[in-house]
C-alpha positions as CSV (number, residue, x, y, z in Angstrom):
1,M,56.1,-12.1,-20.6
2,I,53.7,-9.9,-18.8
3,T,54.3,-6.2,-19.0
4,M,53.5,-3.6,-16.1
5,G,50.9,-2.1,-18.3
6,F,49.0,-5.3,-18.5
7,V,49.2,-5.9,-14.7
8,R,48.0,-2.3,-14.0
9,K,45.0,-2.7,-16.4
10,S,44.2,-6.1,-14.8
11,A,44.4,-4.7,-11.3
12,A,42.1,-1.6,-12.4
13,V,39.6,-4.0,-13.9
14,G,39.7,-6.2,-10.8
15,V,39.2,-3.2,-8.4
16,A,36.3,-1.9,-10.5
17,G,34.7,-5.4,-10.4
18,V,35.0,-5.6,-6.6
19,A,33.5,-2.1,-6.3
20,A,30.6,-2.9,-8.6
21,V,29.8,-6.1,-6.7
22,A,30.0,-4.2,-3.3
23,A,27.6,-1.5,-4.7
24,L,25.1,-3.9,-6.1
25,S,25.0,-5.9,-2.9
26,G,24.3,-2.7,-1.0
27,C,21.4,-2.1,-3.3
28,S,20.0,-5.5,-2.7
29,Q,20.3,-5.0,1.1
30,V,18.3,-1.8,0.9
31,A,15.6,-3.3,-1.3
32,A,15.3,-6.2,1.1
33,L,14.6,-4.0,4.1
34,H,10.9,-3.8,3.3
35,Q,10.7,-7.6,3.0
36,V,12.0,-8.0,6.6
37,S,8.5,-6.9,7.7
38,G,7.0,-9.2,5.1
39,V,4.6,-10.7,7.7
40,P,1.7,-8.6,6.7
41,V,2.1,-9.6,3.0
42,T,2.3,-13.2,4.0
43,L,-0.6,-13.0,6.3
44,L,-2.8,-11.3,3.6
45,S,-1.6,-14.0,1.1
46,M,-2.6,-16.9,3.5
47,A,-6.0,-15.3,4.4
48,S,-6.8,-14.8,0.6
49,S,-6.0,-18.4,-0.2
50,Y,-8.2,-19.6,2.8
51,V,-11.1,-17.4,1.7
52,L,-10.8,-18.5,-2.0
53,V,-10.9,-22.2,-0.9
54,D,-13.6,-21.7,1.6
55,Q,-15.8,-19.9,-1.0
56,K,-14.9,-22.7,-3.6
57,V,-13.6,-20.2,-6.1
58,Q,-12.1,-21.8,-9.2
59,V,-8.6,-20.2,-9.1
60,G,-6.5,-20.0,-12.2
61,Q,-3.8,-18.0,-10.4
62,F,-3.8,-17.5,-6.7
63,P,-3.3,-13.7,-5.7
64,T,0.3,-12.5,-5.5
65,C,0.6,-9.7,-2.8
66,T,2.8,-6.7,-2.7
67,Y,3.1,-3.5,-0.9
68,D,1.4,-0.6,-2.9
69,S,4.6,1.5,-2.5
70,D,7.9,1.4,-0.5
71,A,6.6,4.1,1.9
72,D,3.1,2.7,2.4
73,T,1.7,-0.1,4.5
74,S,-1.2,-0.9,2.2
75,I,-1.1,-4.1,0.3
76,T,-2.8,-5.3,-3.0
77,C,-3.0,-8.9,-4.1
78,L,-3.9,-9.9,-7.7
79,G,-4.9,-13.2,-9.3
80,T,-7.4,-14.7,-11.6
81,T,-10.2,-17.3,-11.7
82,T,-10.1,-20.1,-14.1
83,S,-12.7,-18.1,-16.2
84,G,-10.3,-15.2,-16.4
85,E,-12.1,-12.9,-13.8
86,Q,-9.7,-10.7,-11.8
87,I,-9.2,-11.7,-8.1
88,K,-8.3,-8.4,-6.2
89,V,-7.6,-8.3,-2.5
90,T,-6.8,-5.1,-0.7
91,S,-5.8,-4.1,2.8
92,P,-4.6,-0.8,4.3
93,G,-2.4,-2.8,6.6
94,S,-2.5,-3.5,10.3
95,T,-4.0,-1.3,13.0
96,S,-3.7,-1.8,16.7
97,V,-6.7,-2.5,18.9
98,V,-6.8,0.0,21.7
99,I,-8.7,-0.4,25.0
100,T,-9.5,2.4,27.2
101,A,-9.2,1.7,30.8
102,T,-10.9,4.1,33.3
103,P,-10.4,3.3,37.0
104,A,-13.0,4.6,39.5
105,N,-12.2,8.3,40.1
106,G,-9.3,8.2,37.7
107,T,-8.2,9.3,34.3
108,A,-8.9,7.3,31.2
109,T,-5.9,5.6,29.8
110,E,-5.6,3.9,26.5
111,L,-3.7,0.6,26.5
112,A,-2.7,-1.6,23.6
113,S,-4.6,-4.9,23.8
114,G,-1.8,-7.0,22.2
115,Q,-4.1,-7.7,19.3
116,S,-4.2,-6.1,16.0
117,K,-6.9,-5.8,13.3
118,F,-5.9,-6.6,9.7
119,P,-8.8,-5.6,7.5
120,M,-9.1,-7.1,4.0
121,K,-11.5,-6.9,1.2
122,M,-11.7,-9.4,-1.7
123,F,-13.4,-8.8,-5.1
124,I,-13.9,-11.2,-7.9
125,G,-14.5,-9.1,-10.9
126,S,-16.6,-6.2,-9.6
127,K,-18.4,-8.3,-6.9
128,Q,-17.2,-8.1,-3.3
129,V,-17.0,-11.6,-1.8
130,F,-15.3,-10.8,1.6
131,D,-14.9,-8.0,3.9
132,G,-13.2,-9.0,7.3
133,D,-10.2,-9.4,9.4
134,A,-7.3,-11.3,7.8
135,Q,-5.8,-12.5,11.1
136,Q,-9.1,-13.9,12.2
137,V,-9.4,-15.9,8.9
138,V,-5.9,-17.4,9.4
139,N,-6.6,-18.2,13.2
140,Q,-9.9,-19.9,12.3
141,A,-8.4,-21.8,9.4
142,Q,-5.7,-23.1,11.6
143,G,-8.2,-24.2,14.3
144,K,-7.4,-21.3,16.8
145,G,-10.8,-19.9,16.7
146,G,-11.1,-16.0,16.8
147,Q,-8.3,-13.7,17.8
148,Q,-6.2,-14.7,20.7
């Protein structure tokens, strides 16, 4: 026979469990917000892989890319060569390309070009092996030439 004390305790435990699940799922949603804009991290990861393959680097572990902090757009990727040297890729994040249009007898106006620059630098150990635009690397690797 079940007593009322047991039912109340079971209900209290059930409510606490539902509240804990709701609280934890809220945390994962907040933590995932930075990942919604994961395109820069993916772009840098792809460009890093293309550069490493192009330069015939013997990779032990391909670089894994992460934002440097939750409030920052800079990204760092870390990996290793088969000989144990560190592979480090850095980027301050994307910057828009701005074109200045100056009509005859008019005022100069800055217009976004629809393109962006995504600078990246790659080091193997202390030697810099790449300094260029990540988007251009990906475009060229995918047969699209330079920036569109």
